[in-house]
C-alpha positions in Angstrom: 188.8 93.3 93.8 190.7 90.0 93.5 187.6 88.2 92.2 186.4 90.9 90.1 189.8 90.4 88.2 189.2 86.7 87.5 186.1 87.6 85.2 186.8 89.1 81.8 185.1 91.8 80.2 182.6 89.4 78.1 181.4 87.8 81.7 181.1 91.1 83.0 178.9 92.2 80.4 176.8 88.9 80.3 176.3 89.6 84.2 175.4 93.1 83.6 172.8 92.0 81.0 170.9 89.0 82.9 171.1 91.3 86.3 169.3 94.2 84.4 167.0 91.8 82.7 166.1 90.5 86.1 165.8 93.9 87.7 163.4 94.8 84.8 161.5 91.2 85.4 160.8 92.2 88.6 159.8 95.8 88.2 157.3 94.4 85.5 155.8 91.7 87.9 155.5 94.7 90.4 153.3 96.5 88.2 151.4 93.3 86.5 148.2 92.4 88.6 149.3 88.9 89.3 146.3 87.8 91.5 144.5 88.2 88.6 146.7 86.5 86.2 146.8 83.7 88.3 143.0 83.5 88.9 142.5 83.6 85.2 145.2 80.8 84.7 143.8 78.4 87.4 140.3 79.5 86.2 140.9 78.2 82.7 140.8 81.3 80.9 144.4 82.2 80.2 145.3 86.1 79.8 148.9 87.4 79.1 150.3 89.6 81.5 151.3 92.3 79.0 147.0 92.5 78.4 146.4 92.9 82.1 149.1 95.3 82.4 147.4 97.1 79.3 144.2 97.1 80.9 145.7 98.1 84.0 147.1 101.3 82.6 143.8 102.1 80.6 142.1 102.2 84.3 139.8 99.1 83.6 138.6 97.0 86.4 140.8 93.8 85.7 139.1 91.8 88.3 135.8 92.2 86.5 137.1 91.3 83.1 139.2 88.4 84.3 135.6 87.1 86.4 133.7 87.7 83.4 136.1 86.0 80.8 136.4 82.8 83.0 132.4 82.8 83.2 132.3 83.2 79.4 134.8 80.5 78.8 133.1 78.0 81.3 129.7 78.3 79.9 131.1 78.1 76.2 129.5 81.6 75.0 132.2 82.2 72.7 133.0 85.6 73.7 136.4 87.4 73.0 138.4 89.4 75.7 138.7 92.0 73.5 134.7 92.1 73.7 134.3 92.0 77.3 137.1 94.5 78.1 135.3 97.2 75.5 132.0 96.6 77.4 133.7 97.1 80.8 135.2 99.8 79.8 132.2 101.6 78.5 130.7 101.0 81.8 128.4 98.2 81.2 127.2 95.6 83.7 129.2 92.4 82.2 128.1 90.4 84.8 124.4 91.0 84.1 124.8 90.3 80.3 126.7 87.0 80.8 124.0 85.8 83.3 121.0 86.7 80.5 123.4 85.1 78.2 123.6 81.7 80.1 119.8 82.1 80.8 119.0 82.5 77.1 121.3 79.7 76.2 119.6 77.0 78.7 116.0 78.5 77.8 116.9 78.2 73.9 116.6 81.5 73.2 118.9 83.3 70.5 120.5 86.4 72.0 123.7 87.6 70.9 126.5 89.3 73.0 125.9 92.5 71.2 122.2 92.6 71.6 122.3 92.0 75.2 124.9 94.9 75.5 122.7 97.2 73.6 120.0 96.1 76.1 122.2 96.8 79.3 123.4 100.2 77.4 119.8 101.0 77.2 119.5 101.3 80.9 117.0 98.2 81.2 117.8 94.8 83.2 118.7 92.6 80.5 117.9 89.5 82.8 114.5 90.5 83.1 113.8 91.2 79.6 114.8 87.6 78.9 112.2 86.5 81.5 109.7 88.4 79.7 110.7 86.8 76.7 109.6 83.5 78.3 106.7 84.6 80.4 103.7 86.6 79.0 102.2 89.5 80.5 99.1 91.5 80.3 98.9 95.1 79.3 95.8 97.1 80.3 94.3 99.7 78.2 91.7 101.3 80.3 89.3 104.2 79.9 88.7 104.2 76.0 85.9 106.8 75.4 84.6 107.3 72.1 80.9 108.1 70.4 79.3 105.9 67.9 77.2 107.1 65.0 74.3 107.3 66.6 75.7 109.5 69.3 76.0 107.2 72.1 79.1 107.5 74.1 80.8 104.3 74.7 83.4 103.5 77.3 85.5 100.3 77.2 88.7 98.7 78.1 91.0 96.2 76.5 93.7 93.8 77.6 96.6 92.8 75.6 98.4 89.6 75.9 102.2 90.0 75.2 105.6 88.1 75.1 108.6 90.4 75.0 110.8 90.4 71.7 114.4 90.3 72.2 115.0 91.0 68.5 112.9 94.1 68.4 113.5 95.3 71.8 116.1 98.0 70.9 114.2 99.3 67.9 110.5 98.4 68.6 107.8 100.7 70.1 107.5 100.4 73.7 104.7 99.7 76.3 102.9 103.1 76.3 103.2 103.1 72.1 101.4 99.9 72.3 98.5 101.2 74.6 98.0 104.2 72.3 98.0 102.2 69.2 95.4 99.9 70.6 93.4 103.1 72.1 93.4 104.3 68.4 92.2 101.2 66.8 89.3 100.7 69.3 88.3 104.4 69.1 88.3 104.3 65.2 85.8 101.3 65.4 83.9 102.8 67.9 83.4 106.1 65.7 82.6 103.8 62.6 79.6 101.7 64.4 76.5 102.9 63.4 74.6 101.8 66.3 75.6 101.4 70.1 74.0 98.2 70.4 76.1 96.2 67.7 79.1 97.0 70.3 77.0 95.7 73.3 76.1 92.5 71.6 79.6 91.6 70.7 82.2 94.0 71.7 85.3 91.8 70.4 84.1 91.4 66.9 82.8 94.8 67.0 85.9 96.6 68.3 89.0 94.3 67.6 87.6 92.2 64.8 90.2 94.0 62.3 93.0 94.1 64.8 95.6 92.4 63.2 98.1 91.2 65.8 100.8 90.1 63.5 101.1 93.7 61.8 101.2 95.7 65.1 103.7 93.4 66.7 106.0 93.9 63.8 106.3 97.4 64.7 106.8 96.9 68.6 109.0 95.1 70.8 106.4 92.4 71.8 104.7 89.5 70.2 101.3 90.2 70.4 99.5 86.9 71.6 95.6 88.0 71.8 93.9 91.2 72.5 90.0 91.3 73.8 87.8 93.8 75.3 87.2 93.5 79.1 84.6 96.2 79.7 81.9 98.0 77.7 79.8 100.7 79.2 77.4 103.3 77.5 77.9 106.7 78.6 76.3 109.8 77.6 73.6 109.9 74.9 74.2 113.3 72.9 70.5 113.1 71.3 69.3 113.5 74.5 71.5 116.0 76.0 70.7 118.0 72.9 67.0 117.9 73.4 67.9 119.1 76.7 69.6 121.8 75.8 66.8 122.8 72.9 64.3 122.6 75.8 66.2 124.8 78.1 66.9 127.1 75.4 63.1 127.3 74.7 62.5 127.7 78.4 64.9 130.7 78.4 63.3 132.3 75.5 59.6 132.0 76.8 60.8 133.5 80.2 62.2 136.4 78.5 59.1 136.8 76.3 57.1 136.6 79.6 59.2 139.3 81.1 58.9 141.5 78.0 55.1 141.3 78.0 55.3 141.7 82.1 57.3 145.0 81.2 54.7 145.9 78.6 51.6 145.5 80.6 53.5 147.5 83.5 54.2 150.2 81.2 50.7 149.9 79.9 49.4 150.3 83.3 51.7 153.2 84.0 50.6 155.2 81.1 46.8 154.3 82.1 47.6 155.9 85.7 49.3 158.7 84.1 46.3 159.5 82.3 44.2 159.1 85.0 46.0 161.3 87.2 45.9 163.6 84.2 42.0 163.8 84.2 41.7 163.7 87.7 44.0 167.0 87.6 41.9 168.6 84.8 38.9 167.8 86.8 40.0 169.3 90.0 41.1 172.2 87.9 37.7 172.4 86.7 36.3 172.1 90.1 38.4 175.0 91.0 37.0 177.0 88.4 33.1 176.6 89.6 33.5 178.9 92.5 35.2 181.4 90.6 32.3 181.2 88.0 29.6 181.6 90.9 31.4 184.5 92.2 31.4 186.1 88.7 27.8 185.1 88.0 26.8 186.5 91.4 29.0 189.8 90.8 27.2 190.1 87.1 23.8 189.6 88.7 23.2 186.3 86.6 23.0 184.3 90.0 21.7 185.5 92.9 22.3 184.8 96.6 19.6 182.6 97.2 20.4 180.5 94.1 23.8 179.8 95.5 22.2 178.5 99.0 19.4 176.3 96.8 22.2 174.6 95.1 24.0 174.1 98.5 21.2 172.5 99.9 20.7 170.2 96.9 24.0 168.9 97.1 23.7 168.1 100.8 20.4 166.6 100.1 21.9 164.5 97.3 25.0 163.4 99.7 22.5 162.7 102.6 20.3 160.2 100.1 23.9 158.6 99.0 24.8 158.1 102.6 21.4 156.4 103.6 21.2 154.1 100.4 24.9 153.3 101.2 23.8 152.3 105.0 20.8 150.3 103.7 23.0 148.2 101.3 25.6 147.5 104.1 23.1 146.4 106.4 21.3 144.2 103.7 24.6 142.6 103.1 25.2 142.1 107.0 21.7 140.4 107.5 22.2 138.0 104.4 25.8 137.1 105.6 24.4 136.3 109.5 21.4 134.3 107.4 23.9 131.9 106.1 25.7 131.5 109.1 22.1 130.5 110.7 22.0 128.2 107.8 25.1 126.7 108.4 24.6 125.6 112.1 21.0 124.3 111.1 23.0 122.0 108.8 25.2 120.9 111.5 
């Protein structure tokens, strides 16, 4: 108590202020990510502590931002801390972007930080895109089918050599769109070709002679280096197929006509059989009237019983003569057949 009396009111106020400042400074240092601050300081990329504290309060990965800022400073990419901070906060892979920028810088490729960030946000590997810009690749367009004016089917395939154009990567047409463009171009040339032999003689000139690499490349994310036809085959012949179809149609018509004529003959034969049966029935009916007429004639005295017996004897004699003639004809036929067999044996 005696010691406190040695200090006056101004001294006490001064000590209290400095004490409060010291305590506040200690509390400030507790919340500031000092490890990241020292890392940035010794890495040659000084970042004020209040900025680190602000990033921490916004729940940004401070360590990732600091590491990326140090890399950008050492690589002399000229990227601001605010740009890195904003990109990390949006969920982008800042280390992939910086790696791609360093790669592009060493290769002499003009790649801006904004474009690299846009490629990464599009869920594409920006480092791989830079590699594809340096190295060409071949895009295959297979199974292109079309018909020439002389109605021959042409089956072909094309190969397009390309390099990725980073400037048009975000807004340019992709690989599938380029395939569709080449496919449509080749199909149009096939349909305009008057003779399929022209394609077989010089497929590249006939199918890709008017293919403008520069115009197509302007709308694509690729620089088109070359395009060529790698396969040409002749498929269906529509003229031959039409002839075959016409022949099959004529065959069907002929079969229908033959069936119609056959049915007409069968109907005619059936009519003749019906008519014959009717005539037989009439004859049987007439024959059935003969006994009645004979009986009526005998009753009326116009025909006697003796005349009836004479008639019956005449019919029996006629039947006997016919039987004898038939037997003689059969025997003669058998003798002729046996004579022919004997001649065959003699010749053997």
